[in-house]
N, C-alpha and C positions, 0 to 999 in steps of 0.2 A: 215278560208278564203280559204285555198287550201289544196292540198295533204299533205304538210309537217306536218299538225297538227294531222295526223292519224297514225304516225309511232313511237310514244313514249308513254309509260305509264305516266300519270300525277303523281304528287307527293302528299303524305300526305293527307290533307283535300280535295284537288282537286280530288284526286283518289277516295275518298269516294263519293263525289258528282257525279262524272262521273259514277261510279258503280251504284249508286242509280238511276240515270237517265236511264241507260240500264234496270235495274230491273223494273222501272216504265213503260218503253215501253213494256216489256214482259207482265206485269200485265194488261196494257191497252189492248193489243192484246187478251189475254186470256179472260178477262171479257167481252170485246165487242163480241168476238166469242160466248161465252156461252149465253149471252143475246140475240144475233141474232138468234142462234139456238132455244132458248126457245120461242122467238117470232114466228119463223116459225112453230114450233110444235103446238103452241096454235092456230095459224091461219089455220093450216092444209094444208098449201101450201108454196112453195118456192117463193121468189120474181121473177116475170116474167123476170126481167132484167138479172137474173143469170141462168136461165134454157133455153135450146133450146126448140123449139116446140116439142110436143110429136111425137115419131116416128110412121109412118104409119105401118100398120100390116105387109106389105111385108118386112119391114126393121127392125122390132123389134128384130129379132133374130140375126141380123148381129153384129159381134164383133166390138167394138168401141175402137180405140186407145185412151188411157187415155190422151195423150198429143195433140189429134187432135183438130183443131179449128172447130167451128160449121159447117162451109162450107164443111168440110171433112167427116161429119157424114152421112152415107147413108140415103137418104130419107128426109134430113132436108134442106129446102130451106131458105136461109137468104139473105137479101138485102145487107148485109155488116156489119161486126162486129163493125166498128168504125163509129159512127154517126158524123154529121157535128159539133156537140158540145158535150162536155163532154167526159169522159174517160170510155170506155166500160170494163166490166169484163168478157165478153163472151169468151176471149182467155184462161182464167185460169181454172185449174182443181185442184182436191184435191192433186195431186202429185206436185203442186207448193209449198205446205206447207214445204217440206224439204228444198227447196232452200231459202225460206224466213228465215227459221231457220239457214241455212248455212251463209247467208249474215250477219245476226244478230251476229252469233257466231264469224265470221271472224273479224268484227269490234270490238266486245267486247274483243277478245283475243289480239288485237293490242293496245287498249287504256284503257280497263277496268280491265285488270288483275293486281294484285298487283306486285310490283317490280319496278326496274329502279329508285330507290330513290336517287342515288348518283348525286351530282351536276356535270354537264359537261358543259364546255363552248359551247355556241351556235354553233360556227363554227366547233367544234368537233362533236357535235350532229347531225348537218345538213351539213355533208361533201357532195361534189358533187356526190359521188357514192350513198350516202343515198338518195339524192334528185332524182337521176335518178331511183333508185329502187322504190321510192314513186310514180313516174309517171308510171313506168311499172306496179306497183301493181294496180293503178286505172284503167289503160287501160285493164288489165287482168280481173278485176272485171266487167268492162263494157262488155268485150268479153264473159265472162261467162254467163251473163244474156241474151245477144244477141243470143248466141248459143242455150240456153235453149228455146228461143222463135222462133228459125229459122224455124222449121217445121210447126209452127202454123200460122205465119203471116209474111208478108214482113215488113221491117222496116218502109216503108211509111205508111202502114196501122196501124201497132202496135203503132208507136210513133206520128202519125199524121204529118208526114213530109210534106205532100202535103197540107199545110195550105193555103187556098186561101187568108185569111186576114192577111198574114205575115207582110204587112207594119205596122199593129198595134203594132208590137214589138217595133218599133221606138218611140212610145208613151208610151207603157206599161213599158218599161225598165227604162227610166229616172224618170217617175212618182213614180214607186215602190221604186227605189233606194232613191229618195228624201224622200219618206215616211219613209223608214228604217232609214235614217239619222236623221229624226225627232224623231223617237222612241229611237234611241241611244242617242240623245241629252237629251231627257226626263229622261232616265235612269241615264245619267251623272249628270245633274243638280238637280235631285231629291235626290242625295246621294246614290243611289243604288250601283253604282260601288265602291264607297269609303267604304261603309258598307261591301260589299262582299269581298273586299280586306282585310279589317281588320279581318273579320270572318274566312277567309280561309288562311290568311297569303300568298295570291297569288299575282302574278304580275298582273298589270292592262291590259296587252296586251297578245294576242296570241303570242306564240314564233315565228311563221311564220312572223307576222308583225314586231316584234322586230328585227328579223333577217334582214329584208329589211332595217331597220333603222341603224343597227350597223355593218353589215358585211363589211369587206374591201377586200373580195375576189370577183373579177368580175365574176368568174365562178359561184359562189354560187348565186350572185345577178341575173345573167341571168337565171339560172335554176329555182330559186325560182319564178321569174316573169313569166317564161314560165309555170310552174306548176299551178300557181294561175290563170293566165289569159286564158290559152288555155286548159290545161288538166282537171282541176277541173270543169269548167262550163259544159263541155261536158260529161265527165265520171261520175261525181256525179249526174248530172241530169238524165242520162240514168238509172243508178243504183237505185237512191232513188225515183225519180218521175216517170220515165219511167217504172220501174219494181216493186220496193217494195211497192209503194203506191197502184197501181191498183190491184196487187196480194193480198195485205192485205185487200183491199176493197172487194174482192171476199168473204172473210171469215168473216169479222167483220164490214162491212158497211163503208160508207163514213167517218163519224166522227171518228170512231175508227181507220181507216186507216190513216187519216190525223194526229191524235195524235201519233200513233205508229211510222210511218215513220219519222215524224218531230223530235220526241224524239231521235230516233236512229241517224238521221242526225246530230243533235246538239251534242250528246254524242260522235259521231265518230271523232269529231275534238279535243277531249281530253282537252278542256279548260273550267274549271268551270266558269271563268269570262265571257266567250263568250256564255255560254249555253242559256241564255234567249234570247238575240238578234238572235242567230242562230236558235233557236226554232221558234221564230216569223217569221223569214225570210222563214223557211221551210214550215210553215203553209201557208204563202202567196203564195209561189211557187206551193204548191199542189192546192190551190184554183185557181190560174191562169191556171194551167194545166187542171183542171176540167172545167173551164169556156171556154177555147179555144179548148180543145181536141188535142192540139199540144204541143210537147216537146220544140218547138222553143220559146215559150213564157217564160217558166222558164229559159231556157238556156240563152236567151238575158238578163234577169234580173241578173242572176248569173255572166254572163260575165261582165256586166257593173259595178256591185257591186265590184267584185274583181279587175277589171281594174282601177276603181276610187281609191280603197285602195292602190294598187301598185303605181299608178301615184302620189298620194299625198305623199307617203313615199319617192319616188324618187325626187319629187320637194323639200321636206324637206331636204333630203341629199344634194341637190345642193344649199341650202340656199335661195331658192325662196319662200318658205312657212315656217312660224313659227308655229309649233305644240305646244299645251299646254303640259306641263310636267304632267306625270301621278302621 
């Protein structure tokens, strides 16, 4: 749901499932990249969407900065790297590959590495200082990818912030969140969640959600709500949809990038029980970003999804809503 889920290694069977999900993401990226390169070689050309126009003769010998955007390459005229629809890959270069790997390894090291098996009370595990660190971590990750893109594009161009159809977000967000609730309802009533709990010996809730239900510390409650409703929708969308998805798309195509970034997003929350719904949500967010060309669309969905989750838990704490027992 929010940053709290990315700062502790999961336990036992859950750890194995999360580790396998990271491994699957790496395999998807590698296989998709190899297949894409093989297709390019067999066709004898690169996809036109990923290569700038050929340099004219007078500019062919000019050195090109590997991080430069197409508009900065001498002799190359472009009408704009971000079209009215869709997510462009023209910003990205081969040297984005190390940053993709770094983002992957950071999240894997936080939740995919073995260890942390001891049982610790939730309020000890998620102390106020830990929650503050989680928010700082997410903002730092966002800042890192933004700094990496700084010389190549303005945030408005890169993330599609000047989305003229922004009022559509007020329809996209509730429809998408309702659809996700339907998916989660199907998983619940089909017995998937119960089977997964038995198979893994896992809790039926993310720790961040259970913390909202059980904590008696108002500081933890406020910080957890702030992390989920404000920090996560912005920081995670910039990192996963704003950077990781289109950068991966540059190397392994749209389908491979959607699968890779969505698997990493789901695994980064460290909950085996939430893997499938988070993966589905991430796929939908990638498709919305691709369809609109603006990060505002996935941010609005993420914001409403987390806000609704937090709001329902707060209403349940106050006794205004009865939630079914897990």
